[in-house]
N, C-alpha and C positions, 0 to 999 in steps of 0.2 A: 418793371414796375407794374403791378396789377392795379387796374382801375376799379374802384368800388362802384357798383351799379345800384341805383335806387328804383324800386318799383314806382310806376306812375300810371294813373288812370286818365285816359283821354276820352272825350266824346267826339266821335268821327262819324261822318255819313256812312251808313251801312253799305250802300252801293259801292262807295270808294273802297271800303275794307274788303268786301267780297271780290271786287275786281283786282285788287292788289294780291289777294291770296290766290286767285285764279292764275295770276302771272308769276307766282312764286316770289313775291317781294316780301322781304323780312321787314316788317313795319318798325320794329325797335331799332334795327340798324339804320334804316332809311331816315327815321326821325332824328336819331342821334347825329348822323352825317349832315343833314340839312340844317339842324339847329347850330352845329359847329360852324358850318359855312356862313350862316346868317350872322352869328356873333363875330366871326372873323371879319366879315364885310362891315359890320357896324363899328368895330374898333379899328378899321382901316388896315387890317392885315391882309396880305395877298399871298395865296399859295402856301399857307402855313402848313397844312397837312397834306402829305403825299400818301395816297393809298395805292397799294400794290394788289394786283389781282390774284397773286398766288400761283400764277401759271408760269410755265417755262418760257424764258425769253427766246423768241424765234430768231433773233439776230444778235447774238452775244458778242459779235466781233469787236465792237468798241470797247468792251470790257477786257478783251484780250490784248488790246493795244494795237490792233490792226488798222482801226479807223480812228481818226482824231478830229 
């Protein structure tokens, strides 16, 4: 299911924006993640969203049934 995105204008401290860009932080993704975490906390949900880093699992043994 594709999520529809809506453009949004925010006023943010210029130094914060510059520092985030310097460190390669995607502000749209960061804001979306933190807003979802805040809403989950507000509504009493815990660990609702699981984010995967997209990298190879360095220890896939448990998936192969070797470790339980």
